[in-house]
N, C-alpha and C positions, 0 to 999 in steps of 0.2 A: 397636528395642531396646525386649531386655524389660527387666524393673524392676533387677534384680541386675546386668545389666551397665551400666545407668546409675548405679545407684551406685557402681561400683567406677571406671566414665568421673569423674564428678564427685567423686569424693573425690581420685583422682590429680589432678584438674584445679585443686580449688580449694587443695593443694599447691602445684604446679608454676605457676601464674599467680595466686598470692596477689601483691597489690597492685601488680600488673606494670598498665601504663599500655596504655590502649586508644587504638592508633595509626592504624588505618584500621577501615573497615566497607565491604566488598564483599555484593553479590549476584548473584543468578542464579535460575534456574527452581526455584522450591521450596524456598530455602538462602537462608540467611545465612554470612558468614565473619566472624568478629572477629578481626582481629591485635592482639596483646598484643607489647608491649616490656617486658622486664624491665631495669630500669636497673642493678641487679649484675650480672647474665652477660652484659647487652648481647646476650641472643637473642630471638628472635621465636617466638610460637606462632599459630598459625594454626588456630582451633577454628571446625569447620566446624558448622551447624547445619542438618539436611538435614530437612524438614517436608513432604517429599512423602507422599499417603497410602501408599505402596506399603514407605517406607522408615523415616520417625521416629528418626532418628540424630542422636549428637552424638560425632564423631571429631576429632582432629588429623591436619594435613597439613605437611610438610615448609615447602611452597611454596604461596602463594593461587593460586587461580584466575583466568582473565584476567577484567579487569572488563569488564562491557558499556557499550556506547557512553553509555547513557541509565541511570543508576541508575533504582529504584523510588521513588517519593515517600517508604516507609516506611524506606526505605533512607537519605534524606536527611534524617529526621526522627531518626536514629539520629546521624548524624554532627553534626547540631547541638545537642544536649543530651549526648550520649557521649562525644565525642573529647578526649581530654586529661585525662578522668579516668581513676581505678585501679581497679581490681575490691577492695572492700571484702568481698566475700562471694559463695559460690557452694554453694548446695545443692541438694539434691535433698528433694521433699516424701517424708513417711514412708509416705503413703497413696495416692500415685499418680505416675503419670510423670509432674512438673512438674517443671522446673528453673527456679532462680532465679536469675539474675547482680544483683549490688546494685554501683553505682556512686559513686563520691563523692572523698574526698579527707581524710586525716587520721582515718581510719576513722569517716568520718561519710558515711551513706549517703543520697545526693539523689536517685538513680534507680534503677527496678528492670526488668530485663529478662526477663519469664515465658514460659518455652517451654513450653505443653502439649503432649506429644507422646503424646496420648490420643484413642484410638477412631479412625475414619476421617478426621475433619477437626481437623488438629494445630492448634494457633493459638499468635499469639506477640504477646506485648505489651508496650509501654512504659508506664511508671506512676510518677510521684512518690512516692517513697518512704515521706512523713510522711503525706499527704492521702490515699495509694492512687487518685488519679483519672486514670483512662486518657487519655494524650497519642497514642496511637494504637495500632494492630494489624492485624493480618493476619489473615484468616477467623474476625473474631471473632464469634459470634453476636448477634442483635438484643438481646438484652438488654443485652449488654456492649457499649458503643459509646463513641467517644471523648467524653471528659468526665465520664462515669459514673462511681461507684467499682468497683474491681476487685474482686472475691472470688471464690473458689478455687471451681470446679465439684466438685457430690458423687464421693465416690471410687468406683471400682468395687466390688462385692463382693470379688471377690477378684483376685488380679495373678499372672500365670505367673511360674515360678519357673524360668527357666532362662538359662544363662550358657554360650555359645558359645565363650566365650575364656577361660575357667576353668582350661586347664592350661596357660595361656601365662604365664610368668614376671613380674616385674614390670619388671624392666630391660628388658623385649622388647614391653611390651603397647603402647606407644601406636603403635611400628612396624609390628607385627601387625594393630593396625586401621585403620593408614593402608591396608595393603597387601590388606588382605580389602576395605575399602570401593571404594580403586581400582579393583580385579580388579572388583568387582561393577558401578560404575558403566559401564567398560568394555566389560562383557559387556553389559548391559542399551543400552548406546549402540549397539555391533555389531547385536544383535536389532533395534532398531529400526529402523537405517538398511536393513538387510538387508530389512526387512517395507515400508518406504517404497518401494523400490526393486523389490521384489515385486509390489507392488499396480499401479505405474506399469508393470511389464511386462504383467503378465496383463491389465491394460484396452488395452496395444496390441495384444496378439495378437488380443484380441476384437474391438476394430478392424479389424484386418487381417485376420480369416476374416469380418467382415461387408462389408469391401470387396471382397475375392475372390468372395464370394456375389452382389455387385451386379455385378461384371464379369463374373461369368460368362453372368449372365441379360442382360446386354448385349450379350454377345459372341454369343449366342443369336440375338436381337432382329437384330444387325446383319448377321447369316449371311442372312438372309431378303432382302438386298437385291436377288440373282438375280432372285427370285419375283416382288418389286416391278416389277424391269423388263421380264418378261416379261410381267406384265399389262397395265403400260402401252403395251407394242408391241401388245399383242390389242389395246388399246381403239383406239389409234391408227389400227390397219389395219381393224376392225371396228367402230368406233363409232359411224357414220352411222346404225345401225341401232337403237342402243340409244333408247327414250324418254326423254325430259329427266321429271326425277323420280324416275326408278327408282331403287331401292334397292339392287338385284342382277340381273344378268344372266349370260348363259351365251354363251361365246363359243368355235369351235373352236381346239384348239390348231394350231398352226404346222406340227408335224412328222408325229402321225397324226391328227387331227382330232377327237381326243377333246373332249368338254366342259370347258370351265375355267368354273370358277362364282368370278365376282367380285365381292365387296362394293364398293358404289357409296354417296358422300355424296350423297342428295336433295337437298342445299340447292344442290347446285352442278352446273354443267352438263358433261355431256360431258367436254367440254376442259377444264375447271377439274378435274376428276376427272383427269386422262391428266397435266396439269401438276403437280397435286400428288404424281402417284406419281414423275416423274422427278424433283423437289425431292426426295423421301426418299430415291431410290434413291441420287441423287450424293450426300446427306450419310450416309449409313450405307456408302456406299464408302468414302468418304474416312475414318469414323470406326473402319471395322474395324481399321487397324493403328494407330489410336493405342489403343483397348482393349487388343490383343494386347498391345502395349509395358506399358501401365501394369498389366496382368495380369501380365506376369513381373516387375517392378519388386515389386509387393505381395508377390507370392511372395517375390523375393529378401529384402525385408525382414521376412517371417512365418520365416523361415530363420534371418535373424541374431538375432531376437527370442528363437527358441528356443534357440540355442546361448547367449545372454546368459543366459538364465534357467537353465539346465546349469550355467553358470558361476558364475550368482549363489549359487545352492542349493550348489555346492562349496565356494563360499568361506569361508574358517575365520578373516579378520582384515578391520578397519575398511578396511587398506591395499590387499586385494585388492577390497574394494569400490569404492574411489574409482578404482581403475585401471578396472572397468569402467563407472565414471559417465558417460564423456565418449560410448560407445557405446551405453547407453542414453539418455541426454540427446540424441543424435543421431536414434536412432529415434521418439522422442516427438516431437520437434518435427517430424519428417517428416510424423507422423499428425498435424500441427496441433493438438497438446495444449497447452493453458494452461500459461505457465510459473510457476514461483512469484513471489509478489509482488516479492520481491527483485530477481527478474533482470528484470521487467516493467518497473522505474523507466525503465528508459533506453531503453525502447523503446515508450512512451506516446506517442499520436500528439502532437505540438506544439499547443496551442491560441491559438486565432488570437491575436493580440498587440491588447492595449486601446490605442486612440489617443484621447489626453485632451483633443482640440480637432476644432473643425470648422474647413474650409477653405474661403475664399473667395475671389475673385480679382475686382480694379479693373481701369476700364477700360485703366489704363497696364501692366496684366500683375503689380502687386504683391500679394503674397499677404497675406491678412488672415486671421489665426488668433485660434478665439472657444473661450474653455474650454467644457467641458460641466457641470462639476460644481465642488463648492468642492476638492476634492482636486485636479481637473483643472487648475483655476485655479492649484493651488500649482506643479506640475509644469510647467503653459504659460511661468508667467512665468519660473520659476526653475531650469529645468533647458531648456528647447527654445529660450527669446529671447535673444537678444543682446542686452548692453549698451544700442547703438546704437540698438535698435531703440523704435518709440512703443509706446506702453500706455496705454489708455484703461479709463474704468469710470465708469457713471452714479454721480453724486454721491447720498448720503445714501440708498442702499439696496441691498440686494445684487443681485447679478448678476454676469456673466461677465466674465471677464479678457478683452481685447479686444487682440492684439500686431498692429501694421504693421510686415512685415519689410522695413524701410528706413529708412536714416538719414535722408535727407531726400525725403519722401515729398509729392506735390503736393497741392493744397487738396481736392481731388475725393476722393482716397483718403481722407483724413483724415474726411472729412464722412460717407462709404460705412460706414468702420471706428465711427464715432459713433450711426451710424443702429442698425449691430448691440449696440452696447453698450447701445443701449436696448431693442431689438426684446428682446434675451436679458437683461432684468432684470423688476424689481416692475411698473415703470413702461411695459411693452408697452402695456398698454391705453388710458395716459392721451395717447400720442401727441406728450407733448414732454417733456423732462427735462434737468436741467444733468449736464454728460459731464466728467470730469477728465482731461488728457492729459500725460503725462510722457515720460520715456525710462524705459527698464528699469532702467538703471543708478543711478535716482534713488527705484526702489521696495524696501522693506526688509519682511521677514515683523515681525508684529506679536509679541512675545515673550510667549508662555505663553496665545496668543489659537488658536481653531482652525483648520484649513486654510481657505486664501484672504484670510484677515484680513493687509491688509499697512499699511504705512506709507508715504507718497509724501511727496515735497518738488519743487520747482521747476514744480510744475503750472500750468497755463492751465486755465480751465473755460470750455467749449464749451455757448453755448444751444442746443439741437438741437431741430428740430420736425421729426419725422417727414413725409416727404414719400412717399407708399403707390408712385408708382411707381417712385423710387430704389429704396427698400426691395425691393420687388418685381424689379426687375433686378440687384440683387446676391444678395439669395438663391437666385437661379436659375444663380448661377455658383458654387455648392457642391461640392465632388470628393470 
């Protein structure tokens, strides 16, 4: 916006939104929307601040835009400080295109939202009204960052005096601005959408032309299958006279006896050269109809892409482009083009699921589970184990939780589990330790403690001396 245009809109807004309460703040790409509610008339005003480098505008809209799923951090900051406050002042700098919204109550300003619609890099600042401290900013330069005092940038030498809406009457002014900017935004959205699809189609047509050239080359090579078969037959018939290690030979043609020059692989025997040619003949003979079919498919895709591009160039609205979108998506998907990040999310290959425990087997066929880490211990005990399963852990030292998946395990299984509890603990090198034994239902998380820290009751204490033969046998059963 030019300075005279900003002056008129700010003057009108300062009257229309005077003492209005800020009800909500929305954002979008390079824009903010301030939604005001006037108590007297119960009317809402949506003030759009467009600080895109191409625009730098302020205008009103009848309805707010659709809010994005995730607001920006600066928007959350505005909501924190400004929601519920009233617009106490709105003014335009006398020397530059800098608009200041002041918010507070009872004519006392607490915060100011400063919009610098200047140059190619517009900036937005939220500051404290009294101390001028910057609380947050968008596109602020290095000298004016958060917690620094705000200062106005130096004014330009001259301001262009142009008003595109000079002939519009005051009663039609807000509506005319909204119509103008909505039409501009719709036109830019249409051009951007058409350009993006045009780029994708151009890329698809280039790929198709490259594919057709490659298939034509493959088709020409595959048509040599008859010549390769004839060379193989000649070598099979007259190859006895060809010396081993020869790189070339001449053999008489079957029909008229004219000499046929045949290139050989000197590292192979004559029999191996014959077998190689027969294999190549079979491969090319099978490939020929496949290449023909692929060439026809590529030609059909190229023709469809050209038709789509002609329709896209003649489209006059976003709706017409959206009708063509499925065809363009199908064309680009058929060429193996990567989809947009939004559409790739559901198609990403699933990662291998993390298993939080090791599994061992006792001689009686009872599973013994051992946690891999502190977080895995937590998952094993409180998510995978059952209440009547038996729980073991080395005493007075960090180590793995060990679960015996049985309500009444035999003594050998308990001893195997105790060996594992010592082995996967800080006492592994000591060869002996005390191990706590209880049931899972008597184990509780320790409030406020890190993962894996627990409180137990009803425990028994086992004095375990590691037997290397037993430990080796139980470790070998890991699955």
